[in-house]
C-alpha positions in Angstrom: 26.8 32.5 31.4 28.4 35.7 32.4 32.1 34.9 32.8 34.2 36.2 29.4 35.9 34.8 26.9 39.8 35.9 26.3 39.9 36.6 23.0 43.0 35.8 20.6 44.8 38.0 17.7 41.6 38.7 15.0 41.2 36.3 12.4 39.2 37.1 9.3 37.7 34.2 7.0 37.9 30.4 8.6 41.5 29.3 8.6 41.1 25.8 9.5 39.7 22.7 8.3 36.0 22.2 7.6 34.8 25.7 7.3 31.2 26.9 7.0 29.9 25.5 3.6 29.1 28.5 1.0 26.8 26.7 -0.6 24.6 26.0 2.6 24.6 29.8 3.7 23.9 30.9 0.0 20.6 29.6 0.3 19.6 31.9 2.9 17.8 34.8 1.5 16.9 36.5 4.6 13.5 36.4 4.4 12.6 36.2 8.3 10.4 32.8 7.8 12.5 31.4 10.7 12.4 34.2 13.2 9.3 32.9 15.0 10.6 29.5 15.1 13.7 30.6 17.1 13.4 30.3 20.9 16.5 32.7 21.7 15.2 35.6 19.1 11.7 35.3 20.6 13.3 36.1 24.1 15.9 38.6 22.7 14.4 40.1 19.6 18.2 41.0 18.9 18.7 39.7 14.5 22.4 38.7 15.2 20.4 36.0 18.1 18.5 34.7 15.1 18.7 32.4 12.4 19.2 34.4 9.8 21.2 36.5 11.7 23.8 33.9 12.4 23.7 33.0 9.0 24.7 36.1 7.7 27.2 36.8 10.4 28.8 33.3 9.5 28.6 34.1 6.0 30.1 37.8 6.6 33.4 35.9 8.7 33.6 33.7 5.7 34.1 36.6 3.3 36.9 38.3 5.5 34.0 41.2 6.4 33.8 39.8 10.0 36.6 39.0 12.3 36.5 36.1 13.9 36.0 37.2 18.0 33.4 37.7 20.7 31.4 39.3 18.0 31.0 36.0 16.3 31.4 33.7 19.2 28.4 35.0 21.2 25.1 34.2 18.6 26.9 31.4 17.6 27.3 29.6 20.9 24.5 30.8 22.0 22.6 29.3 19.3 20.4 26.0 20.9 20.8 24.1 17.9 17.7 23.3 18.2 16.6 23.2 14.1 13.3 24.4 14.5 14.7 27.3 12.1 15.1 24.2 9.4 11.7 23.1 9.7 10.5 26.7 9.3 13.1 27.6 6.4 11.1 27.3 3.0 15.0 27.1 1.6 16.0 24.4 3.5 18.8 26.5 4.8 21.4 23.8 6.7 21.4 26.0 9.9 22.4 23.7 12.4 25.7 22.2 10.1 26.7 25.9 9.9 26.5 26.8 13.3 28.4 23.8 14.1 31.1 24.4 11.2 31.5 27.4 12.6 31.3 26.4 16.4 34.5 24.1 15.3 36.4 27.5 13.9 35.8 29.7 17.0 36.9 26.7 19.1 40.4 26.8 17.8 40.3 30.3 17.4 38.9 31.4 21.1 39.6 28.1 22.8 36.6 28.0 26.0 37.9 29.4 29.4 37.0 29.9 32.8 34.2 27.7 33.8 32.9 27.1 30.4 36.1 25.5 29.7 36.2 23.4 32.7 33.1 22.0 32.1 34.5 21.1 28.3 37.2 19.2 29.5 35.8 17.6 32.6 32.4 16.3 30.7 33.5 16.3 27.0 36.5 15.8 26.9 37.7 12.9 30.2 34.3 11.7 30.9 31.4 11.1 28.4 34.3 9.5 25.4 35.4 6.9 28.4 32.5 4.6 29.4 35.2 3.3 32.7 35.3 6.9 33.6 31.4 7.4 33.2 30.6 4.1 35.3 33.5 5.8 37.9 31.3 8.6 38.5 28.4 6.6 38.2 29.1 4.7 41.3 30.1 8.2 43.1 26.8 9.5 42.1 25.1 6.2 43.9 26.8 6.3 46.9 26.3 10.3 47.2 22.2 9.3 47.0 22.5 5.9 49.4 24.9 6.5 52.1 22.9 9.4 53.5 25.6 11.9 52.2 22.8 13.7 50.2 19.9 13.8 53.0 23.4 15.5 55.4 23.9 18.1 52.4 20.2 19.0 52.1 20.4 19.2 56.1 22.8 21.4 56.6 22.3 23.9 53.2 25.9 23.1 51.7 24.1 22.7 48.4 23.3 26.3 48.8 26.8 27.0 48.0 25.7 26.1 44.6 23.8 28.2 41.8 20.2 27.1 41.5 20.2 25.4 38.4 22.7 23.2 39.5 20.9 22.8 43.0 17.6 22.0 41.1 19.8 18.8 38.9 20.8 17.7 42.0 16.9 17.7 43.4 15.8 15.8 40.2 18.7 13.6 39.6 17.1 10.0 38.9 18.2 7.1 41.5 21.7 5.8 39.8 21.4 1.8 39.3 23.8 -0.9 41.3 24.6 -1.5 37.4 24.6 0.3 33.9 22.9 -0.6 31.0 26.0 -2.1 28.9 26.4 -4.3 32.5 23.2 -5.8 32.6 22.3 -6.0 28.8 23.1 -9.2 27.2 25.4 -8.7 24.0 22.4 -10.4 21.6 19.0 -10.5 23.0 17.1 -12.7 21.4 13.9 -11.8 19.1 10.2 -13.0 20.5 8.6 -15.0 18.4 9.2 -14.8 14.8 12.9 -13.3 14.0 11.9 -10.4 11.4 14.7 -8.1 12.2 18.6 -8.1 13.2 19.1 -4.6 14.8 21.6 -2.5 17.3 20.6 -0.2 20.2 22.8 2.9 21.0 23.3 2.5 25.0 24.5 5.9 24.8 26.4 7.6 27.8 23.9 9.7 29.9 21.4 7.2 29.0 23.9 4.1 30.0 24.1 5.9 33.6 21.2 7.9 34.6 18.6 6.3 32.6 20.0 2.4 32.2 16.1 1.7 32.9 15.2 3.3 29.2 17.4 0.8 27.4 16.7 -2.3 29.2 12.6 -1.3 28.4 13.8 -0.4 24.7 15.6 -4.1 24.0 12.4 -5.7 25.5 10.0 -3.3 23.3 12.0 -4.4 20.1 12.8 -8.1 21.2 8.9 -8.2 21.6 8.1 -6.9 18.4 10.5 -9.9 16.4 13.8 -7.9 16.5 16.6 -9.5 17.3 18.6 -6.9 19.5 22.8 -6.2 19.1 24.4 -4.3 21.9 28.0 -4.0 20.3 30.8 -3.9 23.3 33.3 -1.2 21.0 30.5 1.5 20.8 30.8 4.8 22.4 29.6 8.5 23.1 27.9 9.1 20.0 30.1 13.0 20.0 26.8 15.1 19.9 28.0 17.2 22.7 31.6 17.8 21.3 30.0 18.5 18.3 27.6 20.9 19.7 30.9 22.8 21.5 33.0 22.6 18.8 35.4 20.1 19.4 35.1 18.4 16.2 38.5 16.7 16.3 37.0 14.3 19.4 33.3 14.1 17.9 35.4 12.9 14.6 37.4 10.3 16.7 33.9 8.8 18.7 32.3 9.3 15.0 34.7 6.5 13.9 35.1 4.2 16.6 30.6 4.2 16.3 30.9 3.2 12.8 33.5 0.5 13.1 31.5 -1.1 15.8 28.1 -1.0 14.3 29.0 -1.9 11.0 30.6 -4.8 12.3 27.8 -6.1 14.1 26.3 -6.7 10.5 22.6 -5.4 11.7 19.8 -4.0 9.5 19.4 -0.6 11.6 20.9 0.8 14.3 18.2 2.1 16.9 18.5 5.1 18.8 16.4 6.3 21.9 18.1 10.1 22.6 16.8 12.5 20.1 20.2 14.3 20.4 22.5 11.3 19.6 20.4 10.1 17.1 20.2 13.1 15.0 24.1 13.3 15.9 24.8 9.5 14.3 22.3 10.9 11.1 25.1 13.3 10.0 28.2 11.4 10.6 28.2 11.9 6.9 28.3 15.6 7.2 31.3 15.2 9.9 33.3 12.9 8.2 32.7 14.1 4.6 36.3 15.4 4.1 37.7 12.1 5.4 38.6 9.7 2.5 38.9 6.1 4.6 35.6 7.3 6.4 33.0 8.9 4.2 31.3 5.9 2.5 31.5 3.9 5.6 29.5 7.2 7.6 27.2 7.1 4.4 26.4 3.5 4.9 26.3 3.8 8.8 23.6 7.0 8.3 21.4 4.8 6.3 20.7 2.3 9.2 20.6 4.9 12.1 16.5 5.3 13.1 14.8 6.4 16.2 13.2 3.7 17.9 9.6 5.1 17.6 10.3 5.6 14.2 11.2 2.3 13.6 8.3 0.9 15.5 5.9 2.5 13.6 7.5 1.7 10.4 7.6 -2.5 11.2 3.9 -2.5 12.4 4.3 -2.8 16.1 2.1 -5.1 18.3 -0.4 -3.2 20.0 -0.1 -3.8 23.9 -3.0 -5.0 25.9 -2.3 -3.8 29.3 -4.1 -0.8 30.4 -2.3 2.6 31.5 -5.2 4.7 32.7 -3.4 7.7 33.0 -3.6 11.0 31.1 -0.5 12.2 29.3 1.3 14.6 27.2 3.7 14.7 25.1 6.7 17.5 24.3 8.4 17.0 21.0 12.7 16.7 21.6 14.1 19.3 19.4 16.4 16.8 17.5 13.6 13.9 17.3 11.1 16.4 15.7 13.4 19.2 13.9 17.0 17.0 13.4 15.5 13.9 12.4 11.8 14.8 11.4 10.2 12.3 13.3 6.9 13.8 15.2 3.9 11.7 15.1 5.1 8.7 15.6 5.8 8.6 19.3 2.1 9.8 19.5 1.2 6.6 17.7 3.0 4.9 19.9 1.1 6.3 22.9 -2.7 6.8 21.0 -2.2 2.4 20.9 -1.6 1.7 24.8 -5.2 0.9 26.2 -6.7 3.4 28.9 -3.9 6.1 27.9 -5.3 9.7 27.4 -3.0 11.6 25.1 -3.9 15.5 25.9 -1.8 17.8 23.0 0.7 20.3 24.8 0.6 23.2 23.2 3.7 24.4 21.1 5.0 20.6 21.6 8.3 21.5 19.6 8.8 24.4 21.5 12.4 23.8 23.1 12.9 23.0 26.6 16.3 24.7 27.1 18.2 21.3 27.8 20.0 21.2 24.8 22.9 19.2 25.5 25.0 21.2 28.5 23.4 24.4 27.1 21.4 24.4 30.7 24.6 24.2 32.3 26.5 26.8 29.8 23.6 29.4 29.8 21.3 28.6 32.8 19.7 31.9 32.6 18.6 31.6 29.2 18.1 27.8 29.6 15.4 28.6 32.9 13.6 31.3 30.6 12.7 28.5 28.0 12.2 26.4 30.5 9.5 28.7 32.5 7.8 28.9 28.6 7.6 24.9 28.3 6.3 24.4 32.0 3.8 27.7 30.9 2.4 25.0 28.0 2.2 22.0 30.1 -1.7 21.3 30.4 -3.3 21.0 33.7 -3.9 17.9 35.2 -2.1 15.1 33.2 -0.2 12.6 35.1 3.2 12.2 33.2 4.8 14.1 30.3 6.2 12.1 27.7 9.3 13.0 25.3 12.3 11.0 23.6 15.4 12.3 24.9 16.8 12.6 28.3 18.3 15.8 28.4 15.0 17.0 27.8 13.7 14.5 30.4 16.4 16.0 33.7 15.5 19.7 32.2 11.7 19.0 32.2 11.9 17.2 35.9 13.7 20.4 36.8 10.8 22.0 35.9 8.1 20.6 37.4 10.5 20.2 40.8 10.5 24.3 40.5 6.8 24.4 40.5 6.0 21.7 43.2 4.0 19.8 40.4 3.4 16.1 40.5 3.9 14.8 36.8 6.0 12.3 36.6 8.9 12.6 33.6 8.9 9.5 31.5 10.0 8.3 27.9 8.0 7.2 25.5 9.3 3.9 25.1 9.0 3.2 29.1 5.2 4.2 28.8 5.3 1.1 25.5 7.3 -1.1 27.6 5.0 -0.8 31.0 1.7 -1.6 29.0 3.4 -4.5 27.4 4.4 -5.6 30.7 0.7 -5.0 32.4 -0.7 -7.3 29.8 1.0 -9.6 30.8 0.2 -9.8 34.0 -3.0 -8.6 33.7 -6.0 -11.5 34.8 -7.9 -10.0 31.9 -9.4 -12.2 29.2 -7.0 -13.3 26.5 -9.2 -11.5 23.8 -8.8 -8.2 25.6 -12.9 -7.7 26.4 -13.4 -5.0 29.3 -14.8 -5.4 32.4 -18.6 -3.7 31.5 -20.2 -7.1 31.3 -22.9 -5.2 29.5 -20.4 -4.2 26.9 -18.9 -7.5 26.5 -22.3 -9.1 26.1 -23.0 -6.7 23.3 -19.7 -7.4 21.8 -20.5 -11.1 21.8 -23.7 -10.5 20.0 -22.1 -8.3 17.4 -19.6 -11.5 16.7 -22.2 -13.5 16.2 -23.7 -11.4 13.9 -20.7 -10.7 11.6 -17.8 -12.7 12.6 -15.1 -12.9 15.3 -13.0 -11.0 13.0 -15.4 -7.8 12.1 -15.9 -6.6 15.4 -13.7 -3.9 16.9 -14.0 -3.0 20.4 -10.2 -2.4 22.4 -9.9 0.9 23.1 -6.0 1.5 20.9 -8.4 -0.3 17.9 -11.5 2.4 18.3 -8.9 5.7 18.5 -8.6 5.8 14.8 -12.5 6.1 14.5 -13.2 8.8 16.6 -13.3 11.7 13.6 -13.7 11.6 9.9 -11.5 14.3 8.2 -13.5 16.6 10.2 -11.1 16.5 12.8 -11.9 19.2 14.9 -14.4 17.1 17.0 -13.2 13.7 18.5 -15.2 11.0 20.0 -14.3 7.4 20.8 -17.4 4.9 19.5 -18.4 2.4 21.7 -17.4 -0.4 19.2 -16.9 -1.1 14.9 -18.6 -3.5 13.0 -17.9 -4.7 9.3 -20.8 -6.1 7.8 -20.1 -8.1 4.6 -23.5 -8.0 3.1 -27.1 -5.9 3.0 -28.4 -9.3 5.2 -25.8 -9.4 7.6 -26.2 -4.8 7.9 -29.8 -5.8 8.6 -28.9 -8.3 11.1 -26.5 -5.7 13.1 -29.2 -2.7 13.1 -32.0 -5.0 14.2 -30.0 -5.7 17.0 -29.0 -2.7 18.2 -32.6 -1.1 17.0 -33.9 -3.7 19.7 -31.1 -2.4 22.7 -31.6 1.2 21.7 -27.9 1.6 21.1 -27.4 4.6 18.5 -24.9 3.4 15.2 -23.5 5.3 12.3 -23.0 4.3 9.1 -19.5 5.3 8.2 -17.3 5.0 4.2 -14.0 5.8 4.0 -14.4 8.5 6.6 -13.3 11.4 4.0 -16.3 13.4 5.0 -15.1 17.2 6.0 -18.0 17.8 8.2 -18.3 15.5 10.8 -21.0 13.2 9.6 -19.1 10.0 10.4 -18.1 11.0 14.1 -19.4 9.7 17.0 -21.0 12.1 19.6 -21.3 9.8 22.3 -22.2 6.0 23.0 -22.4 5.0 19.0 -21.5 2.0 17.6 -20.1 2.8 14.0 -20.8 0.2 11.3 -18.1 0.3 8.7 -19.0 -0.3 5.3 -15.7 -0.6 4.1 -15.6 -4.0 3.5 -18.8 -4.3 1.1 -16.6 -3.0 -1.5 -17.4 -5.1 -4.6 -18.8 -3.8 -7.9 -21.5 -5.9 -8.2 -22.6 -5.4 -12.1 -22.1 -3.9 -15.2 -24.6 -2.9 -17.7 -23.7 -1.0 -20.7 -26.6 -1.8 -22.4 -28.5 0.4 -19.9 -25.7 2.3 -19.1 -25.8 1.9 -15.3 -23.5 -0.2 -12.5 -24.5 -1.7 -9.3 -21.9 -0.9 -6.8 -21.5 -1.5 -2.9 -21.6 1.2 -0.5 -17.5 0.5 -0.2 -16.8 0.5 -3.6 -14.4 3.7 -4.4 -15.8 6.5 -6.6 -12.7 6.7 -9.1 -12.5 2.5 -9.3 -15.9 2.7 -11.2 -14.6 4.9 -13.5 -11.0 2.8 -13.8 -13.5 -0.3 -14.6 -15.1 0.7 -17.8 -12.8 3.3 -18.9 -11.7 0.9 -21.5 -15.2 0.6 -23.1 -15.6 4.2 -23.0 -17.6 4.7 -19.7 -17.1 6.9 -16.9 -18.8 8.0 -14.1 -19.3 11.2 -13.8 -19.4 12.9 -10.0 -15.5 13.4 -9.4 -14.8 14.7 -5.5 -11.5 15.7 -4.8 -11.3 12.9 -2.9 -12.4 10.2 -5.5 -9.5 8.3 -5.5 -10.1 7.4 -1.7 -14.1 8.2 -1.2 -16.7 5.4 -1.4 -20.1 6.1 -3.5 -22.1 5.2 -0.3 -20.5 8.2 1.2 -21.0 10.0 -1.6 -24.5 9.1 -1.4 -24.8 10.2 1.9 -23.7 13.7 1.3 -24.7 13.8 -2.3 -21.5 15.1 -3.4 -20.0 16.7 -6.5 -16.9 17.7 -7.8 -15.6 19.5 -10.5 -17.2 18.6 -13.3 -21.0 18.9 -11.2 -21.5 22.5 -13.2 -22.3 20.4 -16.0 -22.9 17.0 -15.3 -24.4 17.7 -11.7 -24.0 15.7 -8.3 -24.4 12.5 -7.1 -28.1 12.6 -6.9 -27.9 13.2 -10.5 -26.7 10.1 -11.1 -28.2 7.6 -8.9 -30.9 5.3 -10.1 -32.1 3.3 -7.2 -30.9 2.1 -3.9 -31.1 -1.1 -1.3 -31.7 0.2 1.9 -31.9 -0.8 5.5 -34.1 1.1 7.5 -33.1 2.0 11.0 -35.5 -1.2 12.6 -33.8 -3.4 10.2 -36.1 -3.8 7.4 -34.7 -3.8 4.0 -36.6 -1.9 1.2 -35.6 -1.0 -2.7 -35.7 2.3 -3.5 -36.0 3.8 -7.2 -34.3 1.5 -10.0 -37.3 1.7 -12.6 -37.5 4.2 -15.4 -40.2 7.0 -14.2 -41.1 5.2 -11.2 -44.6 6.8 -10.3 -45.0 8.0 -6.4 -42.6 10.7 -4.4 -38.8 10.6 -5.3 -37.4 8.6 -2.5 -34.0 8.5 -3.7 -33.6 11.7 -4.1 -35.0 12.1 -0.6 -32.3 9.6 0.6 -29.4 11.0 -1.6 -27.8 13.6 0.7 -29.7 12.6 3.9 -26.2 12.0 5.6 -27.1 9.0 7.1 -30.0 9.6 9.1 -32.8 7.7 7.2 -31.1 4.6 7.3 -28.2 2.7 5.6 -27.3 2.2 2.0 -26.0 -1.2 0.8 -26.1 -1.1 -2.6 -26.4 1.5 -5.4 -27.4 1.7 -9.4 -25.8 4.6 -10.7 -25.9 6.1 -14.5 -22.7 5.7 -16.8 -21.8 8.0 -19.1 -20.3 8.0 -22.7 -17.1 9.8 -22.4 -16.9 12.7 -24.5 -15.5 12.6 -27.9 -13.7 16.0 -27.4 -12.0 17.5 -24.0 -10.0 20.7 -24.0 -8.7 22.4 -21.0 -7.8 26.2 -20.4 -5.6 27.9 -17.8 -6.0 31.0 -17.4 -3.6 33.5 -14.8 -4.7 36.9 -13.5 -3.4 39.5 -11.4 -6.3 40.2 -9.3 -8.9 37.7 -8.0 -11.6 39.9 -8.9 -10.5 39.7 -12.4 -10.3 36.0 -12.1 -14.6 35.7 -10.5 -15.5 38.6 -12.8 -14.6 36.4 -16.1 -16.3 33.2 -13.8 -19.8 35.3 -14.7 -19.4 36.3 -18.0 -18.1 33.0 -19.5 -21.4 31.5 -18.6 -23.4 34.3 -19.7 -21.5 34.2 -23.1 -23.9 30.7 -23.2 -21.0 28.3 -22.8 -21.5 25.5 -20.4 -17.5 24.2 -19.3 -17.8 20.6 -17.8 -15.5 22.4 -15.0 -14.9 25.7 -14.0 -12.5 26.1 -11.1 -10.8 28.9 -8.8 -7.4 29.3 -7.0 -6.3 32.0 -5.3 -2.7 33.3 -4.2 -2.6 31.7 -1.4 -4.3 28.4 -2.4 -1.4 28.5 -5.5 1.6 28.9 -2.8 0.3 25.6 -0.9 0.1 23.5 -4.1 3.3 24.7 -5.3 4.9 23.6 -2.5 2.6 20.3 -2.7 3.6 17.1 -4.3 2.3 18.3 -7.8 3.6 21.6 -8.9 3.2 23.0 -12.4 5.0 25.9 -12.1 2.9 28.7 -11.4 4.3 32.2 -10.7 3.9 33.4 -6.9 2.9 36.7 -7.5 -0.8 35.4 -9.3 -3.7 36.7 -8.1 -5.9 33.7 -9.0 -6.0 30.9 -11.8 -8.9 29.5 -13.3 -8.9 25.9 -14.6 -11.9 25.8 -17.6 -12.4 22.5 -19.1 -15.2 22.0 -22.1 -16.0 18.9 -23.4 -18.0 17.5 -26.5 -17.7 17.3 -30.4 -14.6 17.8 -31.3 -15.0 20.5 -34.1 -17.4 22.3 -31.5 -14.6 23.1 -28.8 -12.3 25.1 -30.4 -14.7 27.6 -30.7 -15.6 27.5 -27.4 -11.9 27.7 -26.3 -11.5 31.0 -28.4 -14.9 32.5 -26.8 -13.0 31.7 -23.5 -10.4 32.9 -24.1 -11.7 36.1 -25.3 -13.6 36.6 -22.6 -10.3 36.3 -20.2 -8.2 38.5 -22.3 -11.7 41.2 -21.7 -10.9 41.0 -17.7 -7.3 41.4 -17.7 -5.7 37.9 -18.0 -2.2 37.9 -17.7 -1.7 34.3 -19.7 -4.1 32.2 -20.8 -3.6 29.3 -23.0 -4.8 25.6 -23.4 -3.5 22.4 -22.6 -0.7 20.8 -24.9 -0.8 17.4 -24.0 -2.8 15.3 -22.3 0.0 14.7 -19.4 0.0 18.7 -19.2 -4.1 18.3 -19.0 -3.6 15.9 -16.0 -0.8 17.5 -14.4 -3.1 20.6 -13.6 -6.1 18.4 -12.4 -3.7 17.0 -10.4 -2.8 20.1 -9.2 -6.0 21.4 -8.4 -7.3 18.4 -7.1 -4.4 17.9 -4.2 -5.3 21.6 -3.2 -6.9 20.8 -0.3 -4.1 18.4 1.4 -1.5 20.6 0.1 -2.5 23.6 2.6 -0.5 21.4 5.1 2.7 22.9 3.5 2.0 26.1 4.7 -0.4 25.5 7.7 -0.5 22.9 10.7 -4.5 22.6 10.9 -7.0 23.7 8.4 -10.7 23.7 7.9 -12.7 23.7 5.1 -16.2 25.6 4.4 -18.5 24.7 1.5 -20.9 27.5 1.0 -22.8 28.1 -2.0 -23.6 31.7 -3.9 -24.7 33.1 -7.1 -21.9 33.5 -9.8 -22.6 36.8 -10.2 -21.9 37.5 -6.3 -18.0 35.5 -6.4 -16.4 39.1 -6.5 -18.2 40.5 -3.5 -18.5 37.5 -1.6 -14.7 37.0 -1.9 -13.8 40.6 -1.2 -16.0 40.0 2.4 -13.6 36.5 2.8 -10.8 38.5 2.6 -12.4 41.3 5.3 -13.1 38.3 7.6 -9.6 36.9 7.4 -8.4 40.3 8.4 -10.9 40.4 11.5 -10.2 37.0 12.8 -6.9 37.0 12.1 -6.7 33.4 10.3 -5.2 33.4 6.5 -8.0 32.2 4.3 -7.1 30.2 0.8 -9.9 30.4 -2.0 -10.0 27.0 -4.0 -13.7 26.0 -5.3 -15.8 25.0 -8.0 -16.1 28.6 -9.3 -18.7 27.7 -12.2 -21.7 27.0 -10.0 -20.6 29.0 -7.2 -19.4 26.6 -4.5 -16.8 27.9 -2.3 -14.3 25.9 -0.3 -12.7 28.5 1.6 -9.9 26.9 3.5 -9.0 28.7 7.0 -6.0 27.9 8.5 -4.8 27.7 12.2 -2.2 25.9 14.5 -4.3 24.6 17.6 -1.6 24.7 19.2 -1.8 28.3 19.8 -4.3 29.4 22.1 -7.7 30.8 20.5 -6.7 30.1 16.9 -8.9 27.2 16.6 -11.9 29.2 18.3 -11.0 32.0 16.0 -10.9 29.7 12.6 -14.9 28.4 13.7 -15.9 32.1 14.1 -14.5 32.7 10.8 -16.5 29.9 9.0 -19.4 30.4 10.3 -19.2 34.0 9.3 -18.5 33.3 5.7 -21.4 30.8 5.6 -23.6 33.3 7.0 -22.3 35.8 4.6 -23.5 33.2 2.0 -27.1 33.1 2.9 -27.4 36.6 2.9 -26.2 37.1 -0.7 -29.3 34.3 -1.7 -26.8 31.1 -1.5 -26.7 28.1 0.9 -24.2 26.8 3.5 -23.2 23.5 2.1 -23.1 22.6 -1.4 -21.8 18.8 -1.6 -19.7 18.5 2.1 -23.1 18.5 3.9 -24.0 19.8 6.9 -22.7 17.1 9.5 -21.6 17.7 12.7 -19.9 21.0 11.7 -22.4 23.4 10.4 -25.8 22.0 12.4 -25.8 25.3 14.1 -25.4 27.5 10.9 -29.1 25.8 9.7 -30.6 29.1 11.5 -29.1 31.1 9.2 -31.0 29.2 6.5 -34.2 28.4 7.7 -36.9 29.2 10.9 -37.9 27.0 13.5 -40.6 25.2 11.9 -38.9 24.9 8.9 -36.3 22.9 10.6 -39.1 21.2 12.2 -41.1 19.9 8.8 -37.5 18.4 8.3 -37.3 16.4 11.7 -40.7 15.4 10.5 -39.6 13.9 7.4 -36.6 12.0 8.8 -38.3 10.4 11.7 -40.6 8.9 9.1 -37.9 6.7 8.4 -35.6 7.2 11.7 -38.6 7.6 14.5 -36.3 7.0 17.3 -33.2 8.8 15.9 -31.2 5.8 16.7 -29.3 6.0 13.0 -26.6 8.9 13.4 -28.1 10.9 15.6 -27.1 14.3 16.7 -26.7 15.0 13.0 -28.1 18.4 10.5 -30.8 19.8 13.0 -29.3 22.0 15.5 -30.4 21.0 19.3 -33.2 22.5 20.7 -31.2 25.3 22.4 -29.9 26.2 19.0 -33.6 26.2 17.5 -34.8 28.8 20.3 -32.3 31.3 18.9 -33.7 30.6 15.0 -35.3 33.4 13.2 -37.8 33.3 10.4 -35.9 34.0 7.0 -37.4 37.0 4.8 -38.3 34.5 2.0 -39.2 31.6 4.0 -41.8 28.6 3.1 -45.3 28.4 4.9 -45.4 25.1 6.9 -48.6 25.7 9.2 -50.3 23.2 6.8 -47.3 20.8 6.0 -46.7 20.5 9.9 -50.2 19.7 10.7 -50.2 16.7 8.1 -46.8 15.4 8.8 -47.5 15.6 13.1 
């Protein structure tokens, strides 16, 4: 907006009630983490128009160093108040609250004039707070649309007298209904079926008039999901636009009216379907914190406010059965994702709609430029932001989905400007459409699909395992499109849950007879895509085969089903002085069957070995449905078939029972933490500890970036943020011998310049260190939206060199890499961070991972230590093996799995990639082996 605002007499400080809170601005350390998140800063590159710049100016004004004049007004009011900076801020600075409080001061010192003042008076004071006046405007708009006036205005060109953004708004204005939602909705709509909740809905102002159908759809969806829905008649506009404009007194009046109306309704939740309204209502306690009559009521009110998508996901909504065969993308409204912290729930609703394909929008949380009436008061900036948003919309989508009416109008303008065909819809509209289509559908009541062949397969599978043990609806199958390796996703044909070895064999025989490929799956915690479909497979989930079948402490063994959780076995025998040694970081979630497939290790495999060292026998269903027993007897003659199957990643058959070795708990355990300034010092200490004749039970390492992640995670321990690396070293055995080992470890660490080294002072401290280490992978989510982890193995002596080369790869590829790994046996776990929303980042991360594995092989190591090859690293097998060596291994697999039906497409490269392989300098001679096998 170009019209100037006339300055009044300059003032210093903040002279009116509700000034910006110094406690809020004092949290800002001026770090600049907010800069990349701020849309206006990214456009202008002006420090004053960045979040930290605005906070700095507000602080200066509060301290009397800056007058309340145009120099403060422009940065504060040109802020979108999108809250993206709050999501990015590591210190939790409430920038939005500071901006709104500063606007409240400026609004009184410098009341808006000109066009901006007129917009404020007409819309924010005289229309939105008064439903009757708003309905009058709505009827005028409806008359304009339906009387022929709109067509006439467009024909004679009178609209050209208005600015371009007003013309665009007119072009995309929704068709105004004859009645508005508060007129059509009953005061109380009963729940369909059992009443689980009593909720109230905010009908709003813009939503009530322009998007009445969304309110009606919201009530239908809530009712369908067991909620009695109340529409309080005393409700008014939420006040969000008034707060944004600085008119806090009007906003407070509206807030009080809503608090009275909704609290009198005596409901469990106050449901909102407009992101901006929900965010504003969740801040009524902040707005009224100085009001003695309403501050407590406001706190009670705020606890009940919830976005409709968040509420549905929390209560466990009923998946729709109607198909919506379209491709959509989702835009994250600022005040939903940043203001209310609701990010994944709308996607979860969309993913449950049969037939719907959700394509992620790059930079989905980038502001579209709507921001209340920002697109009226600052149309130039709003237009630039809209251009960026439209650039991010994926091609060939049918609809653009979102959860805020302002965004809907703004993005509809963008579609219109570009001559697009995409429809702009609310998340709840789409969900309601799927529900209603389900009611009208002539499909069978069990939701089976039209493909006769697939229907017959589903029926046959149900005969094998029961009706409740087969998943076949698209919405159910989506959850199985990948394991913990999420870079590749393919929806399976069906998912089956056998409950026994016999049922597993029956399912396999059925699929084998029909030539249908299948994949065994444990808990889906694998990190290499071993349980990810490649196309057309049936997943055989072993999750329900989760029993502990036998404990034999006399022979130190236990028998478990494959779905039994790793940690549960240790817990089952702990009180009798035993434990199960393999301890992957995911041991509280991963299954022993999955561990067998990947030959998983863990922190303590340095001393105790990996899974294959602890498996005594297996019951397995071969890919043709035969049941075989492998191992089980001490020193069984013949080939070590157990050792062959462990680590075969489900390509030789499906393991259904596992006999494992139990270990006696060591008499004593001591744990040492060593903190180093440099990674090189820590890695050199690792080699010297082993060279000194000490065999720790565990020897783990984390570098600075990994430390940053875990310290921001759920189990921080207080590591200094400037550390280069930490070592976590654990020894166990005869208690009397441990003190000497600890002393020698401390001596080695000091030799390498350790900053601090100390044993755990208590069992609680030891457990806190281990919790911190074992949650490192998950904690990466605190510093990066996406990551992939590699699993290369190298000689310990090459650690300093390889870590240096990883750092070089990080710089070359432009991706951050954190290192957290089993240093004692050289099993690296570089965590390569990226943002999949940014074009090219995922590809660079994958390239970095591949180059790291190549380095591992070059120094005499391997591409995997415990995560397996799966889909992820099959092409990297060419770094390690020649074409003939691969042929030997595939020939062995074909003895068990001749038709390649069991977990196809895993471990080995495609034939095209095999042609690229080169013989390793010291590769094995395979000619004779090939002659025998073939």
